[in-house]
C-alpha positions as CSV (number, residue, x, y, z in Angstrom):
1,X,64.5,96.9,21.2
2,X,63.5,95.9,17.6
3,X,66.3,98.0,16.3
4,X,68.9,96.2,18.5
5,X,67.7,92.8,17.3
6,X,67.8,93.9,13.7
7,X,71.3,95.4,14.3
8,X,72.5,92.1,15.9
9,X,71.0,90.1,13.0
10,X,72.7,92.3,10.5
11,X,76.1,92.0,12.1
12,X,75.6,88.1,12.3
13,X,74.7,88.0,8.6
14,X,77.7,90.2,7.7
15,X,80.1,88.1,9.8
16,X,78.8,84.9,8.3
17,X,79.1,86.3,4.8
18,X,82.7,87.3,5.5
19,X,83.6,83.9,6.8
20,X,82.0,82.2,3.7
21,X,83.9,84.6,1.4
22,X,87.1,84.0,3.3
23,X,86.7,80.2,3.1
24,X,85.8,80.4,-0.6
25,X,88.8,82.6,-1.1
26,X,91.1,80.0,0.5
27,X,89.6,77.3,-1.6
28,X,89.9,79.3,-4.8
29,X,93.4,80.2,-3.8
30,X,94.3,76.6,-3.2
31,X,92.8,75.5,-6.5
32,X,94.7,78.3,-8.3
33,X,97.9,77.3,-6.6
34,X,97.4,73.7,-7.6
35,X,96.5,74.7,-11.1
36,X,99.6,76.9,-11.3
37,X,101.7,74.1,-10.0
38,X,100.3,71.7,-12.6
39,X,100.9,74.2,-15.3
40,X,104.3,74.8,-14.0
41,X,105.2,71.2,-14.3
42,X,104.4,71.3,-18.0
43,X,105.8,74.7,-18.7
44,X,109.1,74.0,-16.8
45,X,110.0,70.6,-18.2
46,X,113.6,70.0,-18.0
47,X,113.5,67.6,-21.0
48,X,111.3,67.3,-24.0
49,X,110.1,63.7,-24.2
50,X,108.8,62.5,-27.6
51,X,108.0,59.1,-29.1
52,X,108.7,56.0,-27.0
53,X,111.2,56.8,-24.2
54,X,111.9,53.6,-22.2
55,X,114.5,55.2,-19.8
56,X,112.5,56.0,-16.7
57,X,115.2,58.3,-15.4
58,X,114.4,60.7,-18.2
59,X,110.8,61.0,-17.1
60,X,112.1,61.6,-13.6
61,X,113.6,64.9,-14.7
62,X,110.1,66.2,-15.3
63,X,108.1,64.3,-12.8
64,X,110.3,63.9,-9.7
65,X,107.6,63.1,-7.2
66,X,106.1,60.3,-9.3
67,X,109.6,59.0,-10.1
68,X,110.7,59.0,-6.5
69,X,107.8,56.9,-5.5
70,X,108.2,54.6,-8.5
71,X,111.8,53.9,-7.3
72,X,110.3,52.6,-4.1
73,X,109.0,49.5,-5.9
74,X,112.6,48.2,-5.4
75,X,111.9,47.8,-1.7
76,X,111.2,44.3,-0.5
77,X,110.4,44.9,3.2
78,X,106.6,44.5,3.2
79,X,105.3,41.3,4.7
80,X,101.6,40.3,5.3
81,X,100.3,37.0,6.6
82,X,100.5,35.3,3.3
83,X,102.6,37.4,1.0
84,X,105.5,39.8,0.8
85,X,107.3,42.2,-1.6
86,X,110.4,40.0,-1.5
87,X,111.1,36.9,-3.6
88,X,110.0,33.9,-1.6
89,X,110.6,30.4,-2.9
90,X,107.1,29.1,-3.2
91,X,108.2,25.6,-4.4
92,X,110.1,25.2,-1.1
93,X,107.0,26.2,0.8
94,X,104.6,24.0,-1.2
95,X,106.6,21.1,-2.9
96,X,103.4,19.6,-4.3
97,X,103.5,22.3,-6.9
98,X,106.7,20.8,-8.4
99,X,104.6,17.7,-9.2
100,X,101.7,19.8,-10.6
101,X,104.2,21.5,-13.1
102,X,106.2,18.4,-14.0
103,X,107.3,18.9,-17.6
104,X,107.0,22.7,-17.4
105,X,109.6,25.3,-16.5
106,X,107.8,26.4,-13.3
107,X,108.7,23.1,-11.7
108,X,112.3,24.4,-11.7
109,X,111.8,27.8,-10.2
110,X,108.8,29.8,-8.9
111,X,109.1,32.7,-6.4
112,X,106.7,35.3,-5.3
113,X,106.9,38.5,-7.5
114,X,108.8,41.6,-6.5
115,X,108.1,45.2,-7.4
116,X,108.3,46.6,-10.9
117,X,111.9,47.8,-10.7
118,X,113.0,44.2,-10.4
119,X,111.1,43.0,-13.5
120,X,114.1,42.7,-15.9
121,X,116.4,41.4,-13.2
122,X,114.0,38.7,-12.1
123,X,113.1,37.3,-15.5
124,X,116.9,37.3,-16.3
125,X,117.8,35.4,-13.2
126,X,114.9,32.8,-13.1
127,X,115.7,29.3,-14.2
128,X,112.5,29.3,-16.3
129,X,114.2,31.4,-19.0
130,X,117.1,29.0,-19.2
131,X,120.7,29.9,-20.1
132,X,120.8,30.9,-23.8
133,X,124.4,31.3,-24.8
134,X,123.6,32.9,-28.2
135,X,120.7,34.6,-30.0
136,X,119.2,31.4,-31.3
137,X,119.1,29.1,-28.3
138,X,117.2,28.8,-25.1
139,X,113.7,27.4,-24.2
140,X,111.7,30.7,-24.3
141,X,110.5,33.0,-27.1
142,X,110.9,36.8,-27.0
143,X,107.2,36.9,-26.1
144,X,108.3,36.4,-22.5
145,X,109.7,39.9,-22.4
146,X,106.3,41.5,-23.3
147,X,105.3,42.7,-19.8
148,X,108.7,43.4,-18.4
149,X,109.9,46.7,-19.9
150,X,109.0,49.9,-21.8
151,X,111.7,48.8,-24.2
152,X,109.1,46.3,-25.5
153,X,106.9,48.8,-27.3
154,X,110.0,50.5,-28.6
155,X,111.2,47.2,-30.1
156,X,107.8,46.3,-31.4
157,X,107.7,49.6,-33.3
158,X,111.3,49.1,-34.6
159,X,111.0,45.5,-35.8
160,X,107.3,44.8,-35.9
161,X,105.0,43.0,-33.5
162,X,105.2,39.6,-35.4
163,X,109.0,39.7,-35.6
164,X,109.2,40.6,-31.9
165,X,107.2,37.6,-30.8
166,X,108.9,35.2,-33.2
167,X,112.4,35.9,-31.9
168,X,114.1,33.9,-29.2
169,X,114.2,35.4,-25.7
170,X,117.9,35.7,-25.6
171,X,118.0,37.5,-29.0
172,X,116.6,40.7,-27.4
173,X,118.6,40.7,-24.1
174,X,120.7,43.8,-25.0
175,X,117.5,45.7,-26.0
176,X,115.1,45.0,-23.1
177,X,117.0,46.6,-20.3
178,X,114.8,49.1,-18.5
179,X,112.3,47.8,-16.0
180,X,108.5,48.4,-16.1
181,X,107.9,52.1,-15.9
182,X,106.6,55.4,-17.2
183,X,106.2,54.7,-21.0
184,X,104.4,51.5,-20.3
185,X,101.3,53.4,-19.2
186,X,101.8,57.1,-20.2
187,X,101.9,58.8,-23.6
188,X,105.1,60.9,-23.2
189,X,104.1,64.3,-24.4
190,X,100.8,64.7,-22.5
191,X,101.3,62.0,-19.9
192,X,97.8,60.7,-20.6
193,X,97.2,57.0,-19.9
194,X,97.5,54.9,-23.0
195,X,97.7,51.3,-24.2
196,X,101.2,50.4,-25.2
197,X,100.7,46.6,-25.7
198,X,98.8,45.3,-28.8
199,X,97.4,42.1,-27.2
200,X,94.9,44.1,-25.0
201,X,93.8,46.3,-27.9
202,X,93.4,43.2,-30.1
203,X,91.3,41.4,-27.5
204,X,88.9,44.4,-27.3
205,X,88.6,44.6,-31.1
206,X,87.7,40.8,-31.3
207,X,84.8,41.5,-29.0
208,X,83.7,44.4,-31.1
209,X,84.9,47.0,-28.5
210,X,86.9,50.1,-29.0
211,X,89.4,50.5,-26.2
212,X,90.0,54.1,-27.2
213,X,86.5,54.9,-25.9
214,X,87.4,53.8,-22.4
215,X,86.8,56.4,-19.6
216,X,89.6,57.8,-17.6
217,X,88.6,55.7,-14.6
218,X,88.5,52.6,-16.8
219,X,92.0,53.4,-18.1
220,X,93.2,53.4,-14.5
221,X,92.6,49.6,-14.6
222,X,93.2,48.9,-18.3
223,X,96.8,50.1,-18.2
224,X,97.3,47.3,-15.6
225,X,95.3,44.9,-17.8
226,X,98.0,45.1,-20.4
227,X,100.0,42.6,-18.3
228,X,98.0,41.5,-15.3
229,X,95.7,39.1,-17.3
230,X,95.5,35.5,-18.6
231,X,97.3,35.1,-21.9
232,X,98.9,32.4,-24.1
233,X,101.4,32.2,-26.9
234,X,99.4,31.4,-30.0
235,X,100.8,29.2,-32.7
236,X,104.3,28.7,-33.9
237,X,104.7,32.5,-34.0
238,X,104.2,32.6,-30.2
239,X,101.8,35.5,-30.7
240,X,100.7,36.8,-27.3
241,X,96.9,36.5,-27.2
242,X,94.2,37.1,-24.5
243,X,91.6,34.2,-24.5
244,X,88.7,36.5,-23.9
245,X,86.6,35.8,-27.0
246,X,84.1,33.7,-25.1
247,X,84.2,35.7,-21.9
248,X,86.2,36.2,-18.7
249,X,85.2,33.2,-16.5
250,X,87.4,30.2,-15.9
251,X,84.8,28.1,-17.9
252,X,84.7,30.6,-20.8
253,X,88.5,30.5,-21.2
254,X,88.6,26.7,-20.8
255,X,86.0,26.5,-23.7
256,X,88.2,28.8,-25.8
257,X,91.3,26.7,-25.2
258,X,89.4,23.4,-25.8
259,X,88.0,24.7,-29.1
260,X,91.5,25.6,-30.2
261,X,92.8,22.2,-28.9
262,X,95.5,24.1,-27.0
263,X,97.7,23.0,-24.1
264,X,100.7,24.8,-22.6
265,X,102.4,21.5,-22.0
266,X,101.9,17.7,-21.7
267,X,102.3,16.7,-18.1
268,X,105.5,14.6,-17.6
269,X,103.8,12.1,-15.2
270,X,100.1,11.9,-16.0
271,X,100.4,12.9,-19.7
272,X,97.5,15.2,-19.3
273,X,97.3,18.2,-21.6
274,X,97.7,21.0,-19.1
275,X,96.7,24.7,-19.2
276,X,99.0,26.9,-17.3
277,X,97.3,30.1,-16.0
278,X,99.3,33.2,-16.0
279,X,97.8,35.9,-13.7
280,X,94.2,36.7,-14.5
281,X,94.2,39.6,-12.0
282,X,92.1,42.0,-14.1
283,X,89.5,39.4,-15.0
284,X,89.0,38.3,-11.4
285,X,89.0,41.8,-10.1
286,X,86.1,42.6,-12.4
287,X,84.1,39.7,-10.8
288,X,84.4,41.1,-7.3
289,X,82.4,43.8,-5.5
290,X,85.1,46.5,-5.9
291,X,85.4,45.9,-9.6
292,X,81.6,45.8,-10.0
293,X,81.3,49.2,-8.2
294,X,83.8,50.8,-10.6
295,X,86.9,50.9,-8.2
296,X,90.0,50.8,-10.4
297,X,93.3,49.1,-9.8
298,X,95.0,52.5,-9.2
299,X,92.5,53.5,-6.5
300,X,93.8,50.8,-4.2
301,X,97.4,50.1,-5.5
302,X,98.3,53.7,-6.4
303,X,96.4,55.9,-3.9
304,X,96.8,59.7,-4.1
305,X,99.5,61.3,-2.1
306,X,100.0,65.0,-1.2
307,X,103.4,66.7,-1.1
308,X,104.2,70.4,-1.2
309,X,100.6,71.3,-2.2
310,X,100.7,68.8,-5.1
311,X,98.3,65.9,-5.2
312,X,99.6,62.9,-7.3
313,X,99.3,59.2,-7.6
314,X,101.7,57.2,-5.5
315,X,103.7,55.1,-8.0
316,X,105.0,52.8,-5.3
317,X,102.7,50.1,-6.6
318,X,102.2,47.5,-3.8
319,X,99.7,45.8,-1.6
320,X,97.0,48.1,-0.3
321,X,97.6,46.5,3.1
322,X,100.8,48.5,3.3
323,X,99.0,51.8,3.3
324,X,95.5,51.1,4.7
325,X,95.0,54.7,5.8
326,X,95.2,55.9,2.1
327,X,93.5,52.9,0.5
328,X,90.8,51.0,2.4
329,X,90.0,53.8,4.9
330,X,89.3,56.3,2.1
331,X,85.9,54.5,1.8
332,X,85.6,52.3,4.9
333,X,85.4,53.6,8.4
334,X,86.6,50.5,10.3
335,X,90.0,50.4,12.0
336,X,93.2,49.2,10.2
337,X,93.2,46.0,12.3
338,X,89.6,45.2,11.3
339,X,90.2,45.8,7.7
340,X,93.4,43.9,7.6
341,X,91.8,40.9,9.3
342,X,88.9,41.0,6.8
343,X,91.4,40.4,4.1
344,X,93.2,37.7,6.0
345,X,90.0,35.9,6.8
346,X,89.2,35.6,3.1
347,X,92.7,34.5,2.3
348,X,92.7,31.8,5.0
349,X,89.4,30.3,3.8
350,X,90.5,30.2,0.2
351,X,93.8,28.7,1.1
352,X,92.1,25.8,3.0
353,X,90.6,24.6,-0.2
354,X,93.7,25.5,-2.3
355,X,95.9,23.3,-0.1
356,X,93.5,20.3,-0.3
357,X,93.3,20.7,-4.1
358,X,97.1,20.8,-4.5
359,X,97.4,17.6,-2.5
360,X,94.8,15.8,-4.5
361,X,96.2,17.0,-7.8
362,X,99.7,15.8,-6.9
363,X,98.3,12.4,-6.0
364,X,96.3,12.0,-9.2
365,X,99.3,12.9,-11.4
366,X,101.3,10.2,-9.6
367,X,98.4,7.7,-9.8
368,X,97.9,8.4,-13.5
369,X,101.6,7.7,-14.1
370,X,101.2,4.4,-12.3
371,X,98.2,3.5,-14.4
372,X,100.2,4.0,-17.6
373,X,102.9,1.8,-16.1
374,X,100.3,-0.9,-15.5
375,X,99.4,-1.0,-19.1
376,X,96.5,1.6,-19.3
377,X,95.5,2.6,-22.9
378,X,94.8,6.1,-24.2
379,X,91.1,5.2,-24.6
380,X,91.0,4.1,-20.9
381,X,92.8,7.2,-19.7
382,X,90.9,9.7,-21.8
383,X,88.3,10.7,-19.2
384,X,90.8,10.9,-16.4
385,X,93.1,13.2,-18.3
386,X,90.3,15.5,-19.2
387,X,89.3,15.7,-15.5
388,X,92.9,16.3,-14.5
389,X,93.2,19.1,-17.1
390,X,90.0,20.7,-15.8
391,X,90.9,20.4,-12.1
392,X,94.4,21.9,-12.5
393,X,93.2,24.7,-14.7
394,X,90.8,25.8,-11.9
395,X,93.5,25.5,-9.3
396,X,96.0,27.5,-11.4
397,X,93.5,30.1,-12.4
398,X,92.7,30.9,-8.7
399,X,96.3,30.6,-7.5
400,X,98.1,32.4,-10.2
401,X,96.1,35.6,-9.7
402,X,97.6,38.1,-7.2
403,X,95.1,39.0,-4.6
404,X,92.3,36.8,-6.1
405,X,90.9,35.6,-2.7
406,X,90.3,39.3,-1.8
407,X,89.3,40.6,-5.2
408,X,86.5,38.1,-5.7
409,X,86.3,35.7,-2.7
410,X,83.0,34.1,-3.7
411,X,84.2,33.4,-7.2
412,X,87.6,32.0,-6.0
413,X,85.9,29.7,-3.5
414,X,83.6,28.5,-6.3
415,X,86.5,27.8,-8.7
416,X,88.6,26.0,-6.1
417,X,85.6,24.0,-4.9
418,X,84.9,22.8,-8.5
419,X,88.6,22.1,-8.9
420,X,88.6,19.9,-5.8
421,X,85.5,18.1,-7.0
422,X,87.1,17.4,-10.4
423,X,90.4,16.2,-8.9
424,X,88.5,13.7,-6.7
425,X,86.5,12.5,-9.8
426,X,89.8,12.1,-11.6
427,X,91.3,10.0,-8.8
428,X,88.2,7.8,-8.8
429,X,88.4,7.4,-12.6
430,X,92.1,6.4,-12.5
431,X,91.3,3.8,-9.8
432,X,88.8,2.2,-12.1
433,X,91.3,2.2,-14.9
434,X,93.8,0.5,-12.6
435,X,91.2,-2.1,-11.6
436,X,90.6,-2.9,-15.3
437,X,94.3,-3.5,-15.6
438,X,94.5,-5.8,-12.6
439,X,95.6,-3.5,-9.8
440,X,93.5,-2.9,-6.7
441,X,94.8,-1.1,-3.7
442,X,96.7,2.0,-2.8
443,X,99.2,3.4,-5.3
444,X,102.6,3.7,-3.7
445,X,103.4,7.4,-3.2
446,X,107.0,8.8,-3.4
447,X,108.5,11.0,-0.8
448,X,107.9,14.5,-2.2
449,X,108.0,16.3,1.2
450,X,110.6,18.8,0.0
451,X,111.2,20.8,-3.2
452,X,114.5,18.9,-3.8
453,X,112.9,15.5,-3.4
454,X,110.0,16.4,-5.6
455,X,112.3,17.8,-8.3
456,X,114.5,14.6,-8.2
457,X,111.3,12.4,-8.5
458,X,110.2,14.2,-11.7
459,X,113.7,13.8,-13.2
460,X,115.1,17.3,-13.0
461,X,118.9,17.8,-12.8
462,X,118.9,20.9,-10.7
463,X,122.7,21.0,-10.2
464,X,123.2,21.3,-14.0
465,X,120.3,23.9,-14.2
466,X,122.0,26.1,-11.6
467,X,125.5,25.7,-13.1
468,X,124.2,26.7,-16.6
469,X,122.4,29.7,-15.2
470,X,125.4,30.9,-13.3
471,X,127.5,30.7,-16.4
472,X,124.9,32.6,-18.4
473,X,124.7,35.4,-15.7
474,X,128.4,35.8,-15.5
475,X,129.2,35.8,-19.3
476,X,126.1,36.7,-21.4
477,X,124.2,39.2,-19.2
478,X,127.3,41.5,-18.8
479,X,127.6,41.6,-22.6
480,X,124.0,42.6,-22.9
481,X,124.5,45.4,-20.5
482,X,127.7,46.6,-22.2
483,X,126.0,46.7,-25.6
484,X,122.9,48.5,-24.1
485,X,125.1,51.2,-22.6
486,X,127.1,51.6,-25.7
487,X,123.8,52.1,-27.7
488,X,122.5,54.6,-25.2
489,X,119.7,52.3,-24.0
490,X,120.5,52.8,-20.4
491,X,121.1,55.9,-18.3
492,X,124.6,55.7,-16.9
493,X,126.0,57.8,-14.0
């Protein structure tokens, strides 16, 4: 009997051992296949890429999977409760924003952003860049190109960073022709992530940090932080600078700008010195729970994908809500519906305060204009203008960032709440100024219920703006493209 038991135990041990060996064999085989495939990619490159190669199609020869998914950033069919991947006219949806940006190009045109493949096309078509008919005209500096193309680091290397920024936007139209892509984030020979824009490297250096010591996981966010950050054009040279010297918070950056006596523009109605936030996505993401736990931008916006035994990052950079099974559910066990509604709930609550703040800001700009007309002095208006600047900076900081109400919902609610408080303080201060100048009562409000009415109220000639843009698109842009093709800047088929 004992022999039978020992025999049975021996066979069980043998069988278990064989199963373990078999499974381990499969795992080793799989790893070896993946390793072989990775080695194959590098050993069987169709083209040898060196230096700065801005043409994304060239990278596609060696990395077809990544390139195929990158091309999907051209798609515009994703729609969530509040945003989409298509260009939606935000000013038409929220005409109060026209008033908030009176005196600034955003009052003419502001649409929701599309995918990376549209970067060059969209900046070329927007009314904000004007209609420069030669290399020396137009409202914007070449600095506006900085985040739109891998041609940018190529040109910075060719003519120097200072010279690049100091040019006019239209002067580089025939050079900046390839949309955001491979060389923006990857060193071409090894495909390691790298920093291709000087502003981020310079911001780290001013804080005593060496960005080259960043971990691979940190780099999966820092390559995004080259562009998805708050920045401004410093001095007459329009040198692109990140205002991080005092810290990341809305108050830190405000203190930096105040110390530099900087304003993006003087408001056309209230005459307040306004700060225009860009898109402090990286900064705000670091303030939220995901950023604090070390989750990178790529973890959620470029999840891994498997195809033919190869695991690679999906370069169809988009909202994580478009692929919850590969983003949120990698860590969270809840259903797609629950996770999606968690995001919407945060967005709805933030938007409640955002909408109120926009309304109060529009009113105070109009009331401040009325105060000037009633004879208010600069001394009388000083405190009101300071409060308007502070209120609008907080609104813009929260609104300009993509996904802010999810990335750091508590911080965004705090910022918007403080903005609303300062806007109400500004309105009260203006009412006191009006009273000192003999006016008591309600300031008459114009009809700004549509984008068109609001633009007319602030004095924009939109008919001429559109006519000039169409002429520019039909005459100048084709010349840019012809020159780029002739110089081999574009891949032609």
